[in-house]
N, C-alpha and C positions, 0 to 999 in steps of 0.2 A: 409882577407882572400878572397882568390875570390872563389866562387862558381857560379855553373851554373843549371838552373832549368831545368832539363832534364823532369818532367812531372808532373802531375797536375790531379789529380783525381777528378773532380767536384762534380759528381753524389755521389760519395762516402762522401764529403763534405757536401752536402745539405742534404743526409740522414743522417748522424749523428748529422747536427744542427738540424733538425726537431723533430728526436726524442728525443734527451737533452731538446730542449725548450719544448715538452710536459711534460717531467716528471718536468723541473723546473716551470711550470703552475701549475702542479699539487700539487707540494710543497709547493708552493705560496700560492693556494687558501685552502689547509689544513692548514699549520701552523697557519697562520692566525687566520682561524677557532679553533681550537683547543686552540691555547694559549687564546685567548678571554673565548672560554667557561670554561676553566679552569683557569681562572684570572692571568695567566703566563705574565707578563710585555712582549709586543712587541719590544723588544730591537734588535738593530743589533746583540748584543752579544749573547743571547738567540737564534733568529734566525740562527746566523753561528754556533752555537752548535747545533739545532735542526738537520739540515741538516749533518753535518760533524762528530760531536761526539752526537748522540742521547742520548745515555746513561744518560750522563750529564743533560739531561732535566728534569730526576728526583730528582736530587737536589734542581733545582730552584723549582721545583713543592712542594716539603714538605717544603721549605723555606717558599713558600707563603702560604702554607697549615697552616704551625706552627703559622703563623703570624697572620691569622686569628682567629686561635681557641685558641689563649694563655689565652684569657680571660674564654674561657669555664670549665666547671667542668670536670674533668680529667676521669670520664666515657665519656662524650661525644667526648671528645680529643681522646679517645682509639677507639671509635667509628670510628670515621672522619677517621682515620689513615687506619683503615680495610677496609674501604670504598676507601679509595685514592688507595689503591692497584691496585684497580681493573681498575678504572681510569688510572693510570699509566701502567699498563701491557697492557691495550687498547692503552694509544696512543703511546708506545713506540713500540707496533707492526705495527703499520699503518705507523709510522715513517722509522722502518726497511723495509718494505714492499715495498718503493721505490727503493729498490735495485740499490743503485748509487755503480757502480763500480769504480775502481782508475783511470781510465781513465776519465771515466764520471768527479768526480771530480776534476780533475786536468783542465776541461773545463769548470768549473762553475766559476762564478764571482760573489760576491754580492754584491749589493748597499743597505745600509742600511738595509730596512727587505723586498728586492726584490732578488731572483735569478734569474741571467741571464744567457746566454749561451757567451760564448767567442768566438764570431764567425772568429775573426780574426786566434787566436789560432788552432781552429780545421782546416781551409783551409791551414794553415801552414803547418798540419801534415799531410797533402793530396799530400803534394809536395815531389820530390825526387830531391836533388842537387848531383851534383858530386863537391866534396872538395876538393879532393888527385889532387894533380899538375901532377901528371903520368895520372891519370886518366881523367883530363881536359885536357892534350897534346894530349893524345888520341882520345879525342873526337872532340876536334878542325880540328885534321888530317883527321878523318871520314867526319865529316861536311865540310872540305875543297875539298875530295874528290868527296862527294854528289854533291856540287855545281859545281866544273868542270864536272860532269857528266850530270847534270841539262843544263848547256851550251852548251855542246857537241850536247846532243839530243834535245834542245830547249824546254826543260821542255815538252817533250812528250816521256818519255821513251817507248821502242818496250817490249813487253813479253820477247824477247829471248836477252836481254839486254847483259845477262852474257856470251854468246857465242861471245862476240865479243875480251873477253880475253879467254888465256890459262892459265893453270899453267905451270910451268918450274922451277925447283929446288928452290921450294918456293918462287916463284914470278911470278906476273902478267906481261905477256907479249902478244903483240898483235897479236891475231889470223890473221895470213898470208893469212887465205882461206875467208876471209870477204869480201861482195860487197862495196867497199870503196863508188862505185858509188851511191849507195842508198840512203847515208847521204849525198852527194854531193847535188842530186837532191830533197833531201826533201822541203818541202813546210813549 
């Protein structure tokens, strides 16, 4: 399929990359820190879960906790689980505070336990293409007209260039009142 790039908003791409990279950096630091504090294994799977499905980290946390306290007396296990509720609540609150939008998530890539920005995907999203055959044909015709006008004016289009033409029955025609000598003697 033929496609023609007609615009690219470079500033928007840079802004999106910088904003998302800042979020990724904060998440990388926080997740590594909170996992260490709570003895949650820092695996690619757990890291992925913390970013995309934070609620599931609760299950991992309790699994680690239950393994640690299984040899404790029942009363201490119950106390540990009650205290864990605060830690889980705090952890989930912070994970959810990153406020990753659907759009953010589609531009994030994970490399093991590091969150990165997919810069190429963001740049591509800031481009606009024509893909429809008829639109491409219209674009090419307009480009050909622009090239011809640039050649006629030797790349110095006068402000009143539109006065060279007149409209007649839906078509452009030459303005017969034009000073043709002006174009001949231009430097």
